[in-house]
N, C-alpha and C positions, 0 to 999 in steps of 0.2 A: 253707554252711551258710542256707537258704531257710528263714521265716516265713511261712504263708498267717493272714490275719488281718483285722479292721476296723482301719483308724485310727484313734485315737482321738479326732481333730480333726473329720473330718466323715462317719466312718463309712464311707467306702469301705473294700469288700476289696481287699486287693493282697496280692503278694508280694513281702518282702524279701528280698534278696541280699546276704549278709556274706562279705566277704572281709579276710580278716587281722583288725584292731582298725576295719574302716569300713564301715558302709552302702554296699553297691557301685552296688544297683540298687533302684526301688521300681518295680513292676508292677501296674498295675491286673488283676483279677481277673475284673470284669463285677458285674453289677447285684447290687445291696445287699440286694435283696430276696431273693433267692437262696443269699445268705451270713449267711444272720443266726445260724445254728450256730456261725459263726468264733466264736475270743475276741477279746478289745480286743488290741492294741499300740502301745504308747506310750513316751516315752523314761522312763526310773525317778526313782525320789525321791532328792531331796540334803536332808537334813534338817540341819540347822544347828545342832540343841539336842539329843544327847545322853548320857548321865548315866554309861549301863552297862547292861545286860542278864542275868538269870539270875544275879543275887547278885555278878557281877563288876562293880566301878564305876570308873571311870578317874580318880575321884578317891582312891580306894586308893593311901597310900603303901607300899604292899606291891604293889602294879601290878607286874606283868612284861610284857617285850615278850610272852611266846610267849601270855599271855589276854587282852594286847590284840588279838591277831591273830586270835585266834578269835572274841572278841567280836566286834569287826570282821566276821568271815563270816557269824557266825551271823543278819547283818540281810539278807544276799541273800531268803531267805525270807520277805524281806517288802515285795520291789521296791525295795529301798536297795540304790546303788551307791556313791554316798558319804555321807557327815555327818560331823560337826562333832565330836568326842568333846569332852567338855564336861565341864574338874574346877571345883567351888566352892570357897568360901571353907575355905578349912585354913592353915595351917603355912607359910611361905614352902619351909622341909624338903619337907615333904607334896608341897607342889605341883611344888615341885622336882624330887623324882623323879617324879611321875604323868608328867609334861612328857618327861622325860630317856626314861622307858620308852616314853610313844608312837613320838618320833623314833626311840628303836632300831626299834620296832616298823615302822615305814615305809623307816629302813634295809637290815632284812633280810629286805622280801617285795613283790615287786613288787605283788601284788592289794591289800596296805595301803595302802601310798603311793598308790596311788588311790582307796581308800577314802574313807582321810582326806586330802582337801587343803587340810585347814584345822583349825585347835584353837581353841576358842572359851575364855575364861579368862570365868566368872560370878561375881564377886567379885575381892577378898576387900572391894572397896571399895564396901561397899554400904550402906544405911541399916541401926541397928542398933536402930530401934523394932521391938515385936512385932508380924507382919502385913507389914509392907515386908521384912522380915527372911526372912519364911516357915521353910525349912526349914535357912540357913543358919545354922553355930554361930554363937552371939553372942560367945564369947571370943576370937572368929579377925577378926572384923569389925575394917578398920584404916583411917587415913586412905588416899589415894590417892597411889602411893609408883614416883613411876618409874621411879628408879634400881634395886627390886624388881622392877619389871616386865621392865626390860631384864636381870637376870640370870634370870628365866623366859625369857623369849623366848630367852636364848643356850643354857639347857638344852631348849628345844624346837627350837633346828636354824633359828628363825625362821618355824617356824609356825603361830604362832599369829596369828589373822586376827582374829575379834571377843572385844570386851574389854564386858563389860554393868560398867556403874557408876553408881554414884548420884549425883545433880549438888551433890548439896548436902554431900558428906562435903567435908574439907578436904584442897585442896590437886586438888580434880576437872576444873573446868575449865583450868587451867595441863597438867592430866595428858590430858585431850580433846585438847588441841591438838596438844599432843606427838605424840599416835596417829595424830593423822589426817596430820598432815607425815610418818608412818612409815608412809601407805597401809594404816593400820588401820580396818576396821569396827569403830563406837565405837556402842554400844548402848545406852538408859537404862532402867534396869529396877529392883527391891526399892528404891526411891525414896521417900521418904515429904517429897520437896522441895516447895515453893512455886510456884508457875507462872512468878514469875521467875527460878528457878533454872533449873527446866527449857527457858524460852525462850534463858538462855544458855549451856547444855550445848548445845542446838540452832544458836548460832549462833556458838558453838566450834566445830565441825563433826560430834555427835552424828547420828546417820542414820538408827537405829533403835529401835522400842522394844521390851525382851524380855518374851513373854507378855505383853504388854499384857490388863488386866481383872485379873492375879492379881500376888501378890506385893506385897499391899497390903493396906489397916487394914480389918477387916470393915465397920466404919462410917466414912462423910466425910462432909463437908460436901458441899450438892449441886452448888454450884458459886460460887468457882472451883476446882479440886481436878488435883492433878500428871495422875489419868487426862484426865480432859477438857481440859488444855494438851496432852497428847501425839494424844489423839484430836482434835484440831482443828487439827495442825499438820504441813500438807500434805509437808512438807522428811522428816518420820520417814513408813518404812516399819515396820507391824506386824505382830511376831510374833507368833502366837496356836497356843492349843493347844484344839483342838478335837478333844480326847475326852470327850467329852458329859458330864465332869466339869468343868472347872476351867471353863466359860464356858457361859451357857445363850445357848440360842437365839436369843432377843431380841438379845444383846449383841456374839455373831457378825454375827447379823445388819445390826448396827450400823457394828459394825467396817470390813467391805465395802464396807458403802454410804459410810462415809465416806473410805475409803481408798482403795479400789479394789481391783479386782481384783488387779492387778501389783504394789501395794503393801502390800498381805495374805501373808504368809507362813507358811502354815501347817507346825510342828512338834512332835514327839509326846513332846519334852521327859522321854524315859521313864527312869525312875529305874531305880538297878543291879539293883533287885527286879523289874523287869518280868520275867513271864515266872515268875515263885518262886510258890507256892502262900500263901493266905492263911495270916494268923500275922504275929509280932511280930517280929523283927528287929533288930540293933544296928548301926550304923557309924557310927565315929568317934565313940561316945559321945552318938551321939543316937538313942534309940528311936524306929522306923517303923515303924508296921502296914499289914498288904494287910491290907484287907478283905470281906469276903465278897463283897461287890457290886461290887467292882474298883477304885475309888480307893487310892492310899497316901497315908498321911497319918501326921502326926506323934503317936506312940502317946498315947490315953487323949484323945483331941478325932476330930471328924470337919471342923473346917474349915479346919485350916492341912493345906494338900498336899504333898506332899514330893515332886515330879515323880508321872510318868504310869505306868499298868501296862499300853500299849497301843505299838503304832507306827502308823506312821505312816500304811501303808493304814487302820488305823482312823478317826484323824482324815480322812484322807481323804473315806473314807465318810459322816461324822458330818455334814460340812461340807455335802455334795450332798441331806442329810437334808432340813438346817432352812434351808438358805438357798438362792437362787435358782441360783445358779454352776451353768454346763453344767459338763460331764464332763471335758472339756479345759482349760477355767477353773482345775479343781479339782484335777489333777494338773497343772498348770503351778503352782499355787500352791505345790506340795509339790517343785517341782521346779525347773523353768525360771527361774523369778522369784525364786527367794532365788540361785541360782547368778549371775544377773546383776547382783544389788546385790553381791556378792562378786568380783566378775570376776573367773570362772571360766568353763567352757567352758559354756555354753547348747543342753545338746543336744536334737537335732530330727530330723524324721522324713525326711529327704529326705538323695539322694546327697551322699556325701564327708563327712557326720556320722561321730560316733564312735560303732558299735554295741555303745554301752549300753542295753539293753530291758528292754520289762516286759510280758507277755504275760498275759493277764488276763480274768477273764468279772467280767461286772457285769451280772446280768440285771436289775435295773429299778431305778429314784429310790424309796431307801429300803433298798436291800440292802447284802449287803455285797461286797467286793472278793475277789476271791477267786487269789490269783495263783498264776499255770502255771508260770512261766519268768522268772525274770531271765538275763541277759545281761549282760557287764561286760565293755568291750575283746575284742566277739567270741569268747566263753567265757562257755558254758554254767554259770552260778555256782548256779544253783537250779532243781531239775527237778523241780514237783511232781502232773505227772499222772498 
C-alpha cells in the first residue's frame, strides 16, 4: 500500500510504502509548493479517557464483549486507533462485569486488543463533595481499597493501566504507593484535596492530573487551591478536555504554558452519549442531558458536565484554534505524548514504525480536521474519501 501526502511535522510531500504492519519506506515527492493539494499524514490519535459512544457506556454492568468491540471500532472514523476504555464510579459488581467484558473483547478480537492497549479506572475513590464529584454517583463513592482494586485488575486480566483517585480519600496515599509499585499510572482527579494532600500524592508517585480544571468546585479560594497546586507541580502531566466547553481558551493557554506541550495531554473524555441527539437520558439512575448547543450535563442545570459529546479530532482542532501550538504539536499531544507517559509504542513517521496512520485535511488554522483515512496495523479501517 502507498500513501501520498504531506507530513504533518514538516509539511514535506512524501510517499509512504506500507508492507505488512510496518512503514517500509518514506520517499520525498518534490517541492512542497507543488503539492498543496495533498492531504496531511500523521500518526493517529490515542485517547486515554473515553467512556463510550452512541449510547454504549463502558461502565454499563450489562456491557457485552460484542458491544465493546463495535464501540472501539467506531472510533476509527475520528482518527483514533488506540484508546483507554474508562469505567467510572460504580458498584464492585458493575465494575467487575465491565472490566471482564472488555477483557473478553480483547481476547476475542485482535483489532480490539490493539484498540484497547489498557483500561482506565476513574473512581470510585473520589471526593464525595458536589462539584469535585462531577457526575459520579455519590452513593458509590468510597475509601481507597487496594484489595478491591486487585480483584478488579484480575477481572480485567491485568489490563488496568491508569487509575484516577482523589488524594484526600481514606487510604489514598497507601493505594498510590502500591499502584506505582505495580507499574500503574496514578492520576489525581475529582478532588477537593488540600495543597498538602496533593503534594503527598505526588510524593507517593502520582504522575498526572485527570482533566485538570474540571471535576472541581464552581467557586474556589483564589490561592492556594488544588488546581494551582497541580498546575505548579512539574512532576504532573495534565490531561485536558479541549472540546470548547470544559475549559475556556485562557485556561487551556495557561495549562500549555505551565506544563509545556509534551506534558499537556489531550482527551475528549467522550460520554457514552457522544453521538446521540439532544435530549434527556438515564444511566445508572443518573439523568443526563445532551444540550442543543453540544455539552452533556447532569439534567436540570448547565454547570456540571457529564463528559464530552465530541471526539478527539474536534478537541485537537479546538486547541489549535485557541492556542499557539503547531499542527504537529497538537497531533502529538493527542497521541505520541500520552503513549510515552503510559510506556506504549510511540508511533512515528519513519521506516520500521508501526503502520498506524491518519490521513486528513486541515484547510487552515481555525478550521476543522477532516479525517479521510485511518490505518491500523497496515489495514485501512476507515475510508471517508
